[in-house]
DRENPA-3360 file (N, C-alpha, C; in nm, 2 decimals, always signed):
BEGIN
1 = XXXXXXXX = +4.31/-2.22/+0.05/+4.23/-2.12/+0.10/+4.09/-2.24/+0.13 ~ +4.08/-2.35/+0.07/+3.92/-2.41/+0.14/+4.04/-2.48/+0.28 ~ +4.15/-2.55/+0.22/+4.20/-2.62/+0.31/+4.20/-2.51/+0.51 ~ +4.23/-2.43/+0.50/+4.22/-2.34/+0.55/+4.04/-2.28/+0.63 ~ +3.98/-2.31/+0.54/+3.79/-2.32/+0.59/+3.82/-2.40/+0.67 ~ +3.83/-2.59/+0.60/+3.81/-2.68/+0.68/+3.91/-2.74/+0.82 ~ +3.96/-2.63/+0.85/+4.12/-2.63/+0.94/+4.01/-2.50/+1.00 ~ +3.96/-2.45/+1.00/+3.84/-2.33/+1.08/+3.74/-2.44/+1.12;
9 = XXXXXXXX = +3.66/-2.47/+1.06/+3.55/-2.56/+1.10/+3.60/-2.67/+1.22 ~ +3.71/-2.72/+1.18/+3.77/-2.89/+1.30/+3.76/-2.81/+1.40 ~ +3.85/-2.68/+1.38/+3.87/-2.62/+1.50/+3.78/-2.52/+1.62 ~ +3.71/-2.51/+1.50/+3.57/-2.43/+1.60/+3.47/-2.51/+1.65 ~ +3.48/-2.65/+1.57/+3.36/-2.76/+1.64/+3.43/-2.84/+1.72 ~ +3.56/-2.85/+1.75/+3.67/-2.88/+1.83/+3.63/-2.82/+1.95 ~ +3.68/-2.70/+2.00/+3.60/-2.61/+2.04/+3.47/-2.61/+2.12 ~ +3.40/-2.64/+2.06/+3.26/-2.61/+2.09/+3.28/-2.76/+2.17;
17 = XXXXXXXX = +3.32/-2.88/+2.15/+3.25/-3.02/+2.19/+3.36/-2.98/+2.32 ~ +3.48/-2.98/+2.35/+3.58/-2.92/+2.49/+3.55/-2.83/+2.58 ~ +3.45/-2.73/+2.48/+3.42/-2.64/+2.55/+3.30/-2.66/+2.73 ~ +3.35/-2.58/+2.80/+3.21/-2.61/+2.94/+3.13/-2.49/+2.85 ~ +3.16/-2.40/+2.82/+3.13/-2.28/+2.76/+2.98/-2.29/+2.72 ~ +3.03/-2.41/+2.55/+2.88/-2.41/+2.50/+2.77/-2.56/+2.56 ~ +2.72/-2.50/+2.59/+2.60/-2.60/+2.70/+2.49/-2.67/+2.58 ~ +2.52/-2.71/+2.45/+2.42/-2.83/+2.40/+2.37/-2.96/+2.39;
25 = XXXXXXXX = +2.41/-3.01/+2.52/+2.43/-3.14/+2.55/+2.51/-3.22/+2.44 ~ +2.46/-3.39/+2.49/+2.54/-3.49/+2.43/+2.50/-3.47/+2.28 ~ +2.30/-3.42/+2.24/+2.31/-3.45/+2.08/+2.36/-3.37/+1.98 ~ +2.45/-3.19/+2.09/+2.52/-3.08/+1.98/+2.62/-3.13/+1.94 ~ +2.70/-3.23/+2.08/+2.83/-3.23/+2.10/+2.81/-3.36/+1.99 ~ +2.76/-3.47/+1.94/+2.75/-3.54/+1.89/+2.74/-3.47/+1.70 ~ +2.65/-3.37/+1.71/+2.65/-3.25/+1.60/+2.78/-3.24/+1.57 ~ +2.83/-3.14/+1.71/+3.02/-3.09/+1.62/+3.10/-3.15/+1.61;
33 = XXXXXXXX = +3.06/-3.33/+1.70/+3.20/-3.41/+1.68/+3.19/-3.45/+1.51 ~ +3.08/-3.45/+1.48/+3.04/-3.52/+1.29/+3.07/-3.39/+1.23 ~ +3.08/-3.30/+1.21/+3.19/-3.14/+1.16/+3.31/-3.21/+1.20 ~ +3.36/-3.23/+1.33/+3.53/-3.23/+1.28/+3.56/-3.33/+1.23 ~ +3.47/-3.46/+1.26/+3.57/-3.59/+1.18/+3.53/-3.50/+0.98 ~ +3.44/-3.48/+0.95/+3.40/-3.46/+0.80/+3.54/-3.35/+0.78 ~ +3.52/-3.24/+0.84/+3.64/-3.14/+0.80/+3.76/-3.25/+0.83 ~ +3.76/-3.29/+0.92/+3.92/-3.32/+0.94/+3.97/-3.49/+0.80;
41 = XXXXXXXX = +3.81/-3.50/+0.75/+3.83/-3.63/+0.68/+3.86/-3.53/+0.50 ~ +3.84/-3.44/+0.50/+3.79/-3.36/+0.38/+4.00/-3.26/+0.38 ~ +3.98/-3.25/+0.49/+4.14/-3.22/+0.48/+4.29/-3.35/+0.43 ~ +4.21/-3.45/+0.53/+4.36/-3.53/+0.53/+4.35/-3.66/+0.41 ~ +4.21/-3.69/+0.33/+4.16/-3.77/+0.28/+4.28/-3.74/+0.12 ~ +4.32/-3.88/+0.08/+4.42/-3.87/-0.04/+4.25/-3.91/-0.20 ~ +4.11/-3.94/-0.13/+4.08/-3.97/-0.25/+3.96/-3.80/-0.26 ~ +3.96/-3.79/-0.42/+3.89/-3.67/-0.43/+3.76/-3.70/-0.40;
49 = XXXXXXXX = +3.66/-3.84/-0.43/+3.54/-3.84/-0.35/+3.49/-3.80/-0.22 ~ +3.60/-3.79/-0.18/+3.55/-3.70/-0.02/+3.53/-3.64/+0.04 ~ +3.60/-3.53/-0.08/+3.53/-3.38/-0.04/+3.37/-3.39/-0.06 ~ +3.26/-3.42/-0.16/+3.12/-3.43/-0.16/+3.05/-3.46/+0.00 ~ +3.14/-3.58/-0.01/+3.12/-3.65/+0.09/+3.06/-3.55/+0.21 ~ +3.21/-3.45/+0.26/+3.22/-3.47/+0.39/+3.18/-3.36/+0.38 ~ +3.19/-3.26/+0.26/+3.10/-3.09/+0.27/+2.91/-3.15/+0.32 ~ +2.89/-3.27/+0.28/+2.72/-3.28/+0.27/+2.71/-3.29/+0.36;
57 = XXXXXXXX = +2.83/-3.35/+0.51/+2.84/-3.38/+0.63/+2.80/-3.27/+0.68 ~ +2.88/-3.20/+0.72/+2.96/-3.08/+0.72/+2.78/-2.97/+0.75 ~ +2.75/-2.97/+0.64/+2.58/-2.86/+0.56/+2.48/-2.95/+0.68 ~ +2.50/-3.07/+0.68/+2.36/-3.17/+0.80/+2.42/-3.12/+0.90 ~ +2.55/-3.12/+0.91/+2.53/-3.09/+1.03/+2.48/-2.95/+1.12 ~ +2.58/-2.89/+1.09/+2.48/-2.78/+1.08/+2.35/-2.71/+1.08 ~ +2.31/-2.76/+0.95/+2.18/-2.76/+1.00/+2.12/-2.82/+1.07 ~ +2.10/-2.97/+1.15/+2.06/-2.99/+1.23/+2.10/-2.87/+1.37;
65 = XXXXXXXX = +2.21/-2.88/+1.42/+2.23/-2.77/+1.48/+2.15/-2.67/+1.54 ~ +2.18/-2.57/+1.35/+2.04/-2.49/+1.38/+1.88/-2.52/+1.42 ~ +1.90/-2.68/+1.33/+1.74/-2.65/+1.37/+1.64/-2.68/+1.54 ~ +1.85/-2.76/+1.59/+1.81/-2.76/+1.76/+1.81/-2.67/+1.76 ~ +1.90/-2.57/+1.80/+1.91/-2.49/+1.82/+1.74/-2.33/+1.87 ~ +1.64/-2.39/+1.75/+1.60/-2.26/+1.64/+1.47/-2.34/+1.79 ~ +1.46/-2.48/+1.80/+1.36/-2.56/+1.84/+1.36/-2.51/+2.04 ~ +1.43/-2.54/+2.01/+1.42/-2.55/+2.16/+1.43/-2.40/+2.23;
73 = XXXXXXXX = +1.49/-2.25/+2.14/+1.46/-2.19/+2.19/+1.30/-2.12/+2.15 ~ +1.25/-2.14/+2.11/+1.12/-2.16/+2.08/+1.03/-2.24/+2.16 ~ +1.10/-2.37/+2.21/+1.01/-2.42/+2.30/+0.99/-2.36/+2.46 ~ +1.13/-2.30/+2.46/+1.15/-2.24/+2.62/+1.11/-2.06/+2.64 ~ +1.09/-2.00/+2.54/+1.01/-1.96/+2.49/+0.82/-1.91/+2.48 ~ +0.82/-2.05/+2.49/+0.65/-2.12/+2.52/+0.64/-2.14/+2.63 ~ +0.73/-2.20/+2.70/+0.72/-2.32/+2.83/+0.69/-2.13/+2.94 ~ +0.78/-2.01/+2.92/+0.78/-1.89/+2.95/+0.69/-1.85/+3.01;
81 = XXXXX = +0.59/-1.82/+2.82/+0.47/-1.71/+2.85/+0.38/-1.86/+2.91 ~ +0.37/-1.96/+2.89/+0.26/-2.05/+2.96/+0.31/-2.05/+3.15 ~ +0.40/-1.97/+3.26/+0.42/-1.98/+3.34/+0.37/-1.84/+3.38 ~ +0.33/-1.74/+3.30/+0.28/-1.62/+3.40/+0.14/-1.61/+3.38 ~ +0.09/-1.54/+3.48/-0.04/-1.60/+3.48/-0.12/-1.48/+3.41;
% end
């Protein structure tokens, strides 16, 4: 079951990197790449110590992508409100 979640995370993040529909720029693509690499490492690694490190990387990368999305959304709203007279 856990392996299926890592595979799903891997496929989702690879899609986000490769798709033109996702417009997150270089920083977002680096975050999605980090998720893909960490998920692949969790699936294919033979060492038990890899799983906690992979989980930490995935959580951190998702949090950074979320924070980036929130910040850019707020910045866009602030910029749009300044344009109106």
